[in-house]
MISE-467810 format. One record per atom (N, C-alpha, C, CB): x, y, z. Coordinates in pm, whole numbers, padded with zeros to 5 digits, always signed. Glycine has a CB too. Layout:
REM residues N
XYZ/...
This chain:
REM residues 93
+00081-00119+00000/+00000+00000+00000/+00086+00126+00000/-00093+00000+00119/+00192+00123+00079/+00276+00243+00086/+00351+00265-00046/+00376+00230+00201/+00387+00156-00115/+00453+00173-00245/+00360+00242-00344/+00498+00036-00302/+00233+00204-00343/+00137+00264-00435/+00115+00411-00402/+00004+00188-00431/+00100+00442-00273/+00079+00581-00233/+00200+00667-00267/+00049+00590-00083/+00318+00613-00245/+00440+00688-00276/+00455+00706-00426/+00562+00616-00219/+00416+00605-00503/+00427+00618-00649/+00336+00728-00701/+00393+00485-00717/+00220+00748-00639/+00132+00859-00678/+00205+00992-00661/+00001+00857-00595/+00273+01008-00549/+00344+01132-00523/+00463+01149-00618/+00392+01137-00378/+00533+01038-00646/+00646+01047-00739/+00602+01086-00879/+00721+00914-00743/+00489+01033-00923/+00439+01068-01056/+00397+01213-01061/+00320+00978-01096/+00342+01265-00950/+00307+01406-00944/+00432+01492-00961/+00236+01439-00811/+00539+01457-00889/+00665+01531-00899/+00722+01518-01041/+00768+01480-00794/+00713+01399-01097/+00763+01375-01233/+00687+01462-01334/+00750+01225-01271/+00556+01471-01320/+00475+01555-01410/+00509+01703-01393/+00326+01532-01384/+00534+01744-01269/+00573+01883-01245/+00704+01916-01316/+00587+01909-01093/+00802+01827-01305/+00930+01850-01372/+00915+01847-01525/+01031+01745-01328/+00829+01760-01575/+00812+01754-01722/+00746+01882-01773/+00726+01631-01761/+00658+01942-01694/+00598+02069-01736/+00700+02183-01732/+00478+02103-01646/+00802+02167-01651/+00910+02265-01646/+01016+02239-01753/+00974+02266-01508/+00997+02131-01830/+01090+02099-01938/+01205+02010-01896/+01143+02223-01996/+01194+01947-01780/+01301+01860-01730/+01252+01717-01734/+01344+01900-01585/+01316+01635-01814/+01279+01493-01822/+01363+01413-01724/+01297+01439-01965/+01300+01326-01650/+01368+01247-01548/+01381+01102-01592/+01295+01256-01415/+01489+01039-01547/+01505+00894-01564/+01408+00826-01467/+01656+00848-01538/+01394+00694-01478/+01307+00625-01381/+01349+00657-01237/+01310+00473-01404/+01252+00692-01156/+01278+00731-01018/+01289+00606-00932/+01167+00826-00964/+01399+00590-00856/+01412+00472-00770/+01320+00482-00649/+01558+00454-00725/+01255+00371-00618/+01167+00363-00502/+01207+00239-00423/+01015+00357-00544/+01243+00259-00298/+01293+00150-00215/+01184+00104-00119/+01417+00194-00137/+01172-00027-00104/+01075-00084-00011/+01137-00201+00064/+00949-00129-00085/+01085-00228+00183/+01140-00338+00263/+01047-00459+00267/+01168-00290+00404/+00948-00462+00179/+00855-00574+00174/+00869-00642+00038/+00709-00527+00198/+00931-00760+00037/+00954-00829-00091/+00824-00870-00158/+01041-00953-00068/+00723-00901-00081/+00594-00940-00138/+00530-00827-00216/+00500-00986-00029/+00532-00708-00161/+00471-00595-00232/+00551-00558-00357/+00461-00473-00138/+00684-00571-00350/+00766-00544-00468/+00737-00647-00577/+00915-00545-00432/+00720-00774-00538/+00690-00878-00635/+00554-00856-00700/+00695-01016-00569/+00453-00824-00620/+00319-00800-00675/+00321-00679-00769/+00217-00777-00561/+00397-00575-00733/+00403-00456-00817/+00479-00482-00947/+00469-00342-00741/+00578-00571-00944/+00659-00598-01062/+00599-00706-01152/+00797-00639-01020/+00514-00791-01097/+00457-00903-01171/+00317-00868-01219/+00455-01030-01084/+00293-00860-01350/+00161-00822-01400/+00055-00931-01386/+00171-00781-01543/+00092-01051-01348/-00004-01160-01335/-00076-01147-01203/+00067-01298-01346/-00209-01158-01208/-00287-01151-01086/-00334-01291-01049/-00408-01055-01103/-00308-01329-00926/-00347-01461-00878/-00459-01446-00777/-00227-01536-00817/-00520-01557-00741/-00635-01547-00650/-00597-01497-00512/-00702-01681-00638/-00470-01512-00473/-00429-01462-00341/-00412-01310-00340/-00299-01528-00297/-00404-01246-00457/-00388-01101-00462/-00514-01030-00512/-00271-01065-00551/-00623-01104-00531/-00746-01043-00580/-00811-00952-00476/-00844-01149-00622/-00783-00976-00349/-00846-00895-00244/-00788-00754-00235/-00832-00964-00111/-00675-00730-00299/-00612-00599-00294/-00693-00503-00381/-00463-00605-00342/-00725-00388-00327/-00807-00290-00397/-00738-00243-00525/-00836-00170-00305/-00816-00211-00626/-00759-00173-00756/-00671-00050-00749/-00870-00149-00854/-00699+00042-00659/-00616+00164-00652/-00473+00132-00612/-00676+00263-00552/-00450+00018-00546/-00315-00019-00507/-00240-00090-00619/-00318-00107-00384/-00308-00125-00727/-00240-00186-00842/-00185-00079-00937/-00337-00279-00917/-00202+00047-00904/-00151+00158-00985/+00000+00146-01003/-00187+00293-00922/+00069+00098-00902/+00215+00086-00907/+00259-00004-01021/+00268+00032-00774/+00178-00105-01055/+00213-00193-01168/+00226-00115-01298/+00108-00304-01184/+00128-00029-01323/+00131+00050-01446/+00251+00144-01449/+00001+00130-01461/+00282+00202-01337/+00393+00296-01329/+00526+00225-01354/+00394+00367-01192/+00541+00104-01299/+00665+00027-01318/+00676-00017-01464/+00669-00096-01223/+00564-00063-01522/+00568-00108-01662/+00597+00007-01757/+00435-00173-01700/+00552+00128-01725/+00579+00244-01810/+00722+00296-01794/+00482+00355-01778/+00796+00244-01697/+00934+00285-01676/+00949+00418-01605/+01003+00292-01806/+00846+00459-01533/+00853+00586-01461/+00913+00570-01323/+00715+00648-01450/+00894+00451-01263/+00946+00421-01130/+01018+00287-01136/+00832+00419-01023/+01127+00277-01066/+01202+00151-01058/+01207+00107-00912/+01347+00167-01117/+01167-00016-00885/+01158-00067-00748/+01286-00139-00707/+01039-00160-00734/+01327-00116-00582/+01443-00181-00524/+01408-00229-00385/+01565-00086-00521/+01473-00338-00343/+01453-00391-00209/+01562-00339-00117/+01452-00545-00210/+01524-00297+00001/+01619-00258+00105/+01580-00334+00231/+01619-00101+00129/+01680-00394+00295/+01653-00472+00415/+01604-00382+00527/+01778-00550+00459/+01524-00439+00615/+01469-00363+00725/+01575-00303+00815/+01379-00448+00806/+01688-00372+00829/+01796-00319+00914/+01865-00200+00849/+01898-00427+00945/+01857-00188+00718/+01922-00079+00645/+01824+00032+00607/+01987-00133+00520/+01697+00016+00642/+01594+00112+00601/+01594+00232+00695/+01455+00045+00600/+01640+00346+00646/+01649+00466+00728/+01513+00525+00762/+01732+00569+00658/+01411+00494+00682/+01278+00549+00707/+01213+00488+00831/+01189+00527+00587/+01266+00377+00881/+01208+00313+00999/+01209+00404+01121/+01282+00185+01030/+01307+00493+01130/+01312+00579+01249/+01196+00679+01250/+01446+00653+01254/+01132+00700+01135/+01018+00791+01128/+00884+00716+01139/+01022+00870+00999/+00885+00586+01112/+00760+00513+01103/+00742+00406+01210/+00749+00450+00971/+00847+00371+01283/+00837+00263+01381/+00899+00305+01513/+00906+00136+01329/+00854+00239+01620/+00915+00261+01750/+01042+00178+01756/+00816+00224+01867/+01155+00245+01761/+01284+00177+01765/+01349+00195+01902/+01376+00229+01654/+01429+00098+01941/+01506+00112+02062/+01613+00218+02045/+01568-00020+02100/+01671+00262+02153/+01771+00370+02151/+01892+00332+02068/+01815+00405+02294/+01939+00208+02083/+02059+00166+02009/+02033+00164+01859/+02106+00028+02055/+01922+00108+01819/+01890+00101+01675/+01862+00239+01619/+01770+00009+01650/+01800+00325+01698/+01771+00461+01652/+01899+00539+01627/+01685+00534+01754/+01995+00527+01716/+02121+00598+01700/+02202+00540+01586/+02203+00594+01830/
């Protein structure tokens, strides 16, 4: 879900730059959930992914169009965790 929401914002920024005459290469998007990256990269829909709302499949179209490129980052290396999760003092530092 967060990949799809973030991709909406990235496409908005990409459109803003294109209106200013600046063309961007595919924007890298990092996620720590391999399942969501696989679902976003794989255009095949299986019965286990049918329950996901259609608005969250937007990321598939963006990846296929080459506007966003997905990468995996391990949870221990994910710097965004300090903003989104309760971390212990040692891990936070």
